[in-house]
C-alpha positions in Angstrom: -60.8 -91.5 42.5 -62.8 -93.2 39.8 -64.3 -91.6 36.6 -67.5 -91.1 38.6 -65.7 -89.3 41.3 -66.0 -92.2 43.8 -63.3 -92.1 46.4 -61.9 -94.9 48.6 -64.0 -93.4 51.4 -67.2 -93.7 49.4 -66.3 -97.3 48.6 -65.4 -98.1 52.2 -68.8 -96.7 53.4 -70.7 -98.7 50.8 -68.9 -101.8 51.9 -69.3 -101.4 55.7 -65.6 -100.8 56.2 -65.5 -98.5 59.2 -61.8 -99.0 59.8 -61.0 -98.0 56.2 -63.2 -94.9 56.5 -61.4 -94.0 59.7 -58.0 -94.6 58.2 -58.6 -92.2 55.2 -60.7 -89.6 57.1 -58.4 -89.3 60.1 -55.0 -89.8 58.4 -55.0 -89.5 54.7 -57.3 -86.9 53.2 -57.8 -83.3 53.7 -61.4 -83.1 52.5 -63.3 -84.9 55.2 -66.5 -85.0 53.1 -65.5 -85.6 49.5 -68.3 -85.5 46.9 -68.6 -87.8 43.9 -69.8 -86.6 40.5 -73.5 -86.7 41.7 -72.5 -84.5 44.7 -73.0 -87.4 47.2 -70.8 -87.5 50.2 -69.9 -90.4 52.5 -72.9 -89.4 54.6 -75.2 -90.0 51.7 -73.6 -93.4 51.0 -73.8 -94.5 54.6 -77.4 -93.4 54.8 -78.3 -95.2 51.6 -76.5 -98.4 52.7 -77.8 -98.2 56.3 -74.4 -98.2 58.0 -75.1 -96.5 61.3 -71.6 -96.9 62.7 -70.0 -95.2 59.6 -72.8 -92.6 59.6 -72.3 -91.7 63.2 -68.5 -91.6 62.8 -68.8 -89.2 59.8 -71.4 -87.0 61.6 -68.8 -86.5 64.4 -66.0 -85.6 61.9 -67.5 -83.4 59.1 -68.3 -79.7 59.4 -71.3 -79.8 57.1 -73.8 -82.0 58.9 -76.5 -81.7 56.2 -74.8 -81.7 52.8 -76.9 -81.7 49.6 -76.1 -83.7 46.5 -76.7 -82.3 43.0 -80.4 -83.0 43.3 -80.6 -81.1 46.6 -81.1 -84.4 48.6 -79.6 -84.6 52.0 -78.7 -87.8 53.9 -82.1 -87.5 55.6 -83.9 -87.6 52.3 -82.0 -90.8 51.4 -82.5 -92.4 54.8 -86.2 -91.6 54.8 -86.7 -92.9 51.3 -85.0 -96.2 52.3 -86.9 -96.5 55.5 -83.8 -96.3 57.6 -85.3 -95.0 60.8 -82.1 -95.3 62.9 -80.2 -93.0 60.5 -83.0 -90.5 60.7 -83.0 -90.7 64.5 -79.2 -90.2 64.6 -79.6 -87.0 62.5 -81.8 -85.5 65.3 -78.8 -85.3 67.5 -77.1 -82.9 65.1 -79.7 -81.0 63.1 -82.5 -78.6 63.9 -84.1 -78.6 60.5 -84.8 -82.1 59.4 -87.4 -81.3 56.8 -85.6 -79.3 54.1 -86.8 -79.4 50.6 -84.8 -80.9 47.7 -84.5 -79.2 44.4 -87.8 -80.6 43.3 -89.5 -79.5 46.5 -89.7 -82.9 48.1 -89.0 -83.2 51.8 -88.0 -86.3 53.8 -91.5 -86.5 55.1 -92.8 -86.6 51.5 -90.5 -89.5 50.8 -91.8 -91.7 53.7 -95.4 -91.0 53.0 
């Protein structure tokens, strides 16, 4: 883990390394959804970096399908802001409430408008 709380899983997700994510998540770490100092999980990173394979893998593994970072943003907020439609669509398979408000009251819909 780095000084910013970034784990190898965060780095692997940011660099499109699905096999590395699988290695750590399945075999090496107990916490399947580690948070960095900003509260972002691998789901947040995969959504931001538009890595659908890693995102889908993580959604099938983690218990918390809609984690919030320190600003109250979910992976859906991040995907919506980045215009990553395929990530937003993938979320629909797992979540019933896709329009939760962040700490400042913004919803994913606010971020795409």
